[in-house]
BALOBA-1460 file (C-alpha; in Angstrom, 3 decimals):
// residues 76
<rec num="1" residu="m" x="-1.267" y="-33.378" z="3.893"/>
<rec num="2" residu="d" x="-2.914" y="-31.140" z="1.192"/>
<rec num="3" residu="d" x="-5.750" y="-28.436" z="2.787"/>
<rec num="4" residu="t" x="-9.205" y="-28.555" z="1.420"/>
<rec num="5" residu="y" x="-10.151" y="-25.039" z="0.855"/>
<rec num="6" residu="a" x="-12.439" y="-22.679" z="-1.407"/>
<rec num="7" residu="y" x="-11.878" y="-19.246" z="-2.417"/>
<rec num="8" residu="v" x="-14.480" y="-16.955" z="-2.364"/>
<rec num="9" residu="a" x="-14.699" y="-13.239" z="-3.988"/>
<rec num="10" residu="v" x="-16.579" y="-10.438" z="-2.322"/>
<rec num="11" residu="k" x="-17.370" y="-7.031" z="-3.989"/>
<rec num="12" residu="l" x="-17.543" y="-4.209" z="-1.312"/>
<rec num="13" residu="y" x="-19.394" y="-1.129" z="-2.349"/>
<rec num="14" residu="l" x="-17.559" y="1.879" z="-0.660"/>
<rec num="15" residu="k" x="-18.581" y="5.786" z="-0.177"/>
<rec num="16" residu="s" x="-17.006" y="7.882" z="-2.524"/>
<rec num="17" residu="g" x="-13.735" y="9.479" z="-1.746"/>
<rec num="18" residu="q" x="-11.716" y="6.456" z="-0.790"/>
<rec num="19" residu="t" x="-7.886" y="6.074" z="-1.558"/>
<rec num="20" residu="e" x="-5.971" y="2.948" z="-1.809"/>
<rec num="21" residu="d" x="-4.684" y="3.480" z="1.952"/>
<rec num="22" residu="s" x="-8.242" y="4.015" z="3.067"/>
<rec num="23" residu="i" x="-9.706" y="0.710" z="1.283"/>
<rec num="24" residu="q" x="-6.969" y="-1.165" z="2.688"/>
<rec num="25" residu="e" x="-7.819" y="0.244" z="6.291"/>
<rec num="26" residu="i" x="-11.607" y="-0.692" z="5.805"/>
<rec num="27" residu="i" x="-10.843" y="-4.209" z="4.712"/>
<rec num="28" residu="q" x="-8.272" y="-5.006" z="7.550"/>
<rec num="29" residu="e" x="-11.056" y="-3.377" z="10.244"/>
<rec num="30" residu="c" x="-14.089" y="-5.571" z="9.113"/>
<rec num="31" residu="d" x="-15.312" y="-8.236" z="10.659"/>
<rec num="32" residu="y" x="-15.644" y="-11.341" z="8.330"/>
<rec num="33" residu="s" x="-17.746" y="-14.154" z="9.888"/>
<rec num="34" residu="f" x="-18.121" y="-17.468" z="8.125"/>
<rec num="35" residu="v" x="-20.085" y="-19.769" z="10.323"/>
<rec num="36" residu="h" x="-20.440" y="-23.354" z="9.728"/>
<rec num="37" residu="d" x="-19.484" y="-26.679" z="11.416"/>
<rec num="38" residu="d" x="-17.095" y="-27.661" z="8.603"/>
<rec num="39" residu="i" x="-15.217" y="-24.249" z="8.217"/>
<rec num="40" residu="i" x="-12.152" y="-24.443" z="10.490"/>
<rec num="41" residu="e" x="-10.558" y="-21.192" z="9.759"/>
<rec num="42" residu="h" x="-10.625" y="-18.383" z="6.983"/>
<rec num="43" residu="e" x="-8.014" y="-15.362" z="5.962"/>
<rec num="44" residu="i" x="-8.133" y="-12.706" z="3.509"/>
<rec num="45" residu="i" x="-5.675" y="-13.451" z="0.873"/>
<rec num="46" residu="e" x="-5.540" y="-10.255" z="-1.136"/>
<rec num="47" residu="i" x="-7.355" y="-7.270" z="-2.549"/>
<rec num="48" residu="i" x="-7.723" y="-8.434" z="-6.311"/>
<rec num="49" residu="d" x="-8.951" y="-5.005" z="-7.634"/>
<rec num="50" residu="t" x="-10.175" y="-1.700" z="-6.712"/>
<rec num="51" residu="q" x="-11.822" y="1.370" z="-8.694"/>
<rec num="52" residu="i" x="-11.316" y="4.646" z="-7.346"/>
<rec num="53" residu="l" x="-13.039" y="7.620" z="-8.744"/>
<rec num="54" residu="e" x="-11.103" y="10.895" z="-9.215"/>
<rec num="55" residu="e" x="-13.691" y="13.384" z="-8.667"/>
<rec num="56" residu="e" x="-11.158" y="16.015" z="-9.291"/>
<rec num="57" residu="a" x="-10.505" y="14.581" z="-12.932"/>
<rec num="58" residu="s" x="-14.087" y="14.869" z="-13.815"/>
<rec num="59" residu="l" x="-13.914" y="18.699" z="-13.080"/>
<rec num="60" residu="e" x="-11.469" y="19.115" z="-15.582"/>
<rec num="61" residu="v" x="-11.894" y="20.089" z="-19.185"/>
<rec num="62" residu="d" x="-9.915" y="18.424" z="-21.613"/>
<rec num="63" residu="y" x="-8.201" y="20.852" z="-24.117"/>
<rec num="64" residu="v" x="-9.588" y="20.312" z="-27.745"/>
<rec num="65" residu="d" x="-7.778" y="21.954" z="-30.653"/>
<rec num="66" residu="p" x="-9.997" y="23.303" z="-32.976"/>
<rec num="67" residu="f" x="-7.505" y="23.087" z="-35.884"/>
<rec num="68" residu="d" x="-6.460" y="19.452" z="-35.100"/>
<rec num="69" residu="v" x="-7.759" y="17.181" z="-38.215"/>
<rec num="70" residu="s" x="-5.269" y="14.430" z="-37.417"/>
<rec num="71" residu="d" x="-8.290" y="11.946" z="-36.533"/>
<rec num="72" residu="l" x="-10.088" y="12.705" z="-39.704"/>
<rec num="73" residu="f" x="-10.280" y="10.098" z="-42.627"/>
<rec num="74" residu="f" x="-9.391" y="11.596" z="-46.138"/>
<rec num="75" residu="g" x="-10.009" y="8.852" z="-48.704"/>
<rec num="76" residu="d" x="-7.933" y="8.549" z="-52.049"/>
């Protein structure tokens, strides 16, 4: 017998400073509630995507070589 189901995507906005491990923990600890007479069960299948801002990376200054002209276009 085939199951009847629907996939639902949910986007969670989290406080900054999260890691992949902390995101996994948050999702595991959440109380998901789907209440309807026709819903018999629900489960979290997978984490589809995450975005983790690297605050440390934003503080670093990229090195710029003032003599590098490799990205300039010189026409013929």
